[in-house]
C-alpha positions as CSV (number, residue, x, y, z in Angstrom):
1,X,46.5,84.4,114.5
2,X,49.8,86.1,113.9
3,X,48.8,89.0,111.8
4,X,46.2,89.7,114.4
5,X,48.6,90.3,116.9
6,X,51.1,92.1,114.6
7,X,48.2,94.8,113.4
8,X,47.3,95.5,116.9
9,X,50.8,96.0,118.4
10,X,51.1,98.3,115.3
11,X,47.9,100.1,116.2
12,X,48.8,100.2,119.9
13,X,52.5,101.8,119.4
14,X,50.7,104.5,116.9
15,X,48.5,105.9,120.3
16,X,51.4,105.3,122.4
17,X,53.7,107.6,120.1
18,X,51.0,110.1,119.8
19,X,51.2,113.8,121.5
20,X,48.7,115.4,124.2
21,X,47.7,117.7,121.4
22,X,46.8,114.9,119.1
23,X,44.3,113.4,121.4
24,X,42.2,116.8,120.5
25,X,42.3,116.6,116.7
26,X,39.7,115.1,114.3
27,X,40.0,111.4,113.8
28,X,38.4,109.4,110.7
29,X,35.5,108.5,112.3
30,X,32.8,110.9,111.7
31,X,31.9,113.4,114.9
32,X,35.0,111.2,116.8
33,X,38.1,113.2,118.1
34,X,41.1,111.1,118.4
35,X,40.6,110.5,122.2
36,X,37.1,109.0,121.0
37,X,38.6,106.8,118.8
38,X,41.1,105.3,121.3
39,X,38.6,105.0,123.8
40,X,36.4,103.4,121.7
41,X,39.7,101.1,121.2
42,X,39.5,100.3,125.2
43,X,36.3,98.6,124.5
44,X,37.2,96.7,121.7
45,X,40.2,94.9,124.0
46,X,37.6,94.6,126.6
47,X,35.2,92.8,124.0
48,X,38.4,90.8,122.9
49,X,39.5,89.1,126.3
50,X,35.5,88.4,126.8
51,X,35.3,86.7,123.8
52,X,38.2,84.9,124.5
53,X,37.2,83.6,127.8
54,X,33.7,82.7,126.4
55,X,34.0,79.0,124.8
56,X,31.1,77.6,122.9
57,X,30.2,74.3,121.9
58,X,28.8,73.5,118.6
59,X,29.6,74.7,115.3
60,X,30.6,77.8,114.0
61,X,27.5,80.0,112.9
62,X,29.5,82.4,111.3
63,X,33.1,83.4,110.0
64,X,34.9,86.4,109.5
65,X,32.9,87.7,106.8
66,X,29.1,86.9,108.1
67,X,31.0,88.3,111.8
68,X,30.1,91.4,110.3
69,X,26.5,93.5,110.1
70,X,26.6,95.3,106.7
71,X,24.6,98.3,106.1
72,X,25.0,101.3,103.6
73,X,23.9,103.9,106.2
74,X,26.8,105.8,108.0
75,X,26.4,106.3,112.0
76,X,24.8,109.3,112.8
77,X,26.3,109.6,115.9
78,X,23.3,109.4,118.1
79,X,23.8,105.2,118.8
80,X,23.6,105.6,122.9
81,X,27.2,103.6,122.7
82,X,28.7,106.2,120.4
83,X,27.8,108.8,122.8
84,X,28.8,106.8,125.9
85,X,32.1,106.5,124.7
86,X,32.6,110.3,123.7
87,X,31.6,111.0,127.6
88,X,33.9,108.3,128.6
89,X,36.7,109.5,126.3
90,X,36.2,113.1,127.7
91,X,36.0,111.5,131.3
92,X,39.8,111.0,131.5
93,X,40.9,114.5,130.5
94,X,44.6,113.2,130.8
95,X,45.7,111.9,127.7
96,X,48.3,110.0,129.6
97,X,45.8,108.1,131.4
98,X,43.5,107.1,128.2
99,X,47.4,105.6,126.9
100,X,48.1,103.5,130.3
101,X,44.1,102.3,129.9
102,X,44.9,101.0,126.3
103,X,48.2,99.9,126.9
104,X,47.3,98.1,129.8
105,X,44.0,96.4,128.6
106,X,45.3,95.9,124.9
107,X,48.3,94.4,126.0
108,X,46.2,91.5,128.0
109,X,43.8,91.3,124.7
110,X,47.0,90.8,122.7
111,X,48.3,87.7,125.2
112,X,45.2,86.2,125.4
113,X,45.3,85.7,122.0
114,X,48.4,84.0,121.7
115,X,47.9,80.8,123.6
116,X,43.7,80.5,122.2
117,X,43.6,77.7,120.2
118,X,42.6,78.3,116.1
119,X,39.9,75.9,116.2
120,X,38.4,76.6,119.3
121,X,35.1,78.0,119.3
122,X,34.3,81.5,121.2
123,X,30.9,82.9,121.6
124,X,30.2,86.7,121.1
125,X,27.1,88.6,120.3
126,X,24.9,85.3,119.7
127,X,27.5,84.2,117.5
128,X,29.7,81.0,117.6
129,X,33.0,81.8,115.3
130,X,36.6,80.0,115.6
131,X,39.1,81.7,117.1
132,X,40.5,82.1,114.0
133,X,38.1,83.8,112.3
134,X,37.2,86.1,114.9
135,X,40.5,87.2,115.2
136,X,40.7,87.7,111.4
137,X,37.4,89.7,111.4
138,X,39.4,91.9,114.0
139,X,42.3,92.5,111.8
140,X,40.1,94.5,109.8
141,X,38.9,96.1,112.7
142,X,42.2,97.1,113.8
143,X,43.3,98.0,110.3
144,X,40.3,100.6,109.5
145,X,41.0,102.0,113.0
146,X,44.5,102.7,112.5
147,X,43.5,104.6,109.3
148,X,40.9,106.4,111.1
149,X,43.8,107.3,113.7
150,X,46.2,108.8,111.2
151,X,43.2,110.6,109.2
152,X,44.6,113.7,110.1
153,X,48.0,112.9,111.4
154,X,50.0,112.5,108.5
155,X,53.1,111.8,110.8
156,X,51.8,109.0,112.8
157,X,53.0,105.5,111.5
158,X,50.4,103.6,109.5
159,X,48.9,100.0,109.6
160,X,51.5,97.2,108.4
161,X,51.4,96.5,104.7
162,X,50.4,93.0,104.9
163,X,47.4,94.1,107.2
164,X,46.2,96.2,104.7
165,X,46.7,93.7,102.3
166,X,44.1,91.1,104.5
167,X,42.0,93.8,105.5
168,X,41.5,94.9,101.7
169,X,40.6,91.0,101.0
170,X,38.6,90.4,103.8
171,X,36.5,93.4,102.5
172,X,36.3,92.0,99.0
173,X,35.0,89.2,100.5
174,X,32.4,90.9,102.1
175,X,31.7,92.9,99.2
176,X,31.4,89.6,97.0
177,X,33.8,91.8,94.1
178,X,37.0,93.0,94.0
179,X,37.9,96.7,94.0
180,X,40.0,98.2,90.8
181,X,43.4,96.8,90.7
182,X,44.9,99.8,90.8
183,X,43.6,101.3,94.0
184,X,46.0,101.0,96.5
185,X,44.7,99.4,99.7
186,X,44.0,101.9,101.5
187,X,42.2,103.7,99.0
188,X,39.9,100.4,98.7
189,X,39.6,100.3,102.6
190,X,38.6,104.0,103.0
191,X,36.5,104.3,100.0
192,X,35.0,100.9,100.4
193,X,33.7,101.3,104.0
194,X,32.7,105.1,103.5
195,X,35.4,106.7,104.9
196,X,36.3,108.6,101.6
197,X,33.9,109.3,98.8
198,X,35.2,108.1,95.4
199,X,36.4,110.6,92.4
200,X,34.4,110.9,89.5
201,X,37.3,108.6,87.6
202,X,37.3,106.4,91.1
203,X,33.6,105.6,90.5
204,X,33.8,105.0,86.6
205,X,36.3,102.5,87.8
206,X,34.1,100.3,90.3
207,X,32.0,98.0,87.8
208,X,30.3,95.2,89.6
209,X,30.7,97.3,93.0
210,X,28.3,100.6,91.4
211,X,25.7,101.4,93.6
212,X,26.7,99.0,96.5
213,X,29.1,101.2,98.3
214,X,29.6,102.5,101.0
215,X,29.9,99.0,103.2
216,X,29.3,100.5,106.7
217,X,30.4,97.8,109.0
218,X,28.9,97.0,112.3
């Protein structure tokens, strides 16, 4: 629960510190500018608010690992929601408005997570999860998108170390195997999810993960 809040606060702070011209730079999400990514974060924050306000009865059907729909096909950019995100981001025009909206909705999502009971069940996308598992899944979401944010903005602060460590551990659970211990958490996350192509030397180190990457999370 605490790590969710910490990783989300760090990501929002990184966005708040961007210069206006940074919003027109490419992000680590193929085909998306930084402004498109930030607009996606607004939508993510809305999803968190909706889910935390949607209690569910019965036992969980998914956890922080099985929450993810995993494929090996990177997005082509033609998904209707992706296209809507790009159009919506462009409609902001003034990056300050996009910053304000993320701070407004994002702060509310962070506050909503605080009093939520870890064992309470919530419903999202026809799944039932405990609040703890749902928020844990979002630590991976926030951390990956924080890496996307700074992909071409090297002077922007990155994710907290503990967020990177937890996100890597969760991705390894999803993969069913560990990444090479010599890899940094950032490299494991970027290579593991197809955000970076491994070098020949890195490919030789994959072991049980050979032929199983990338893990495209949806």
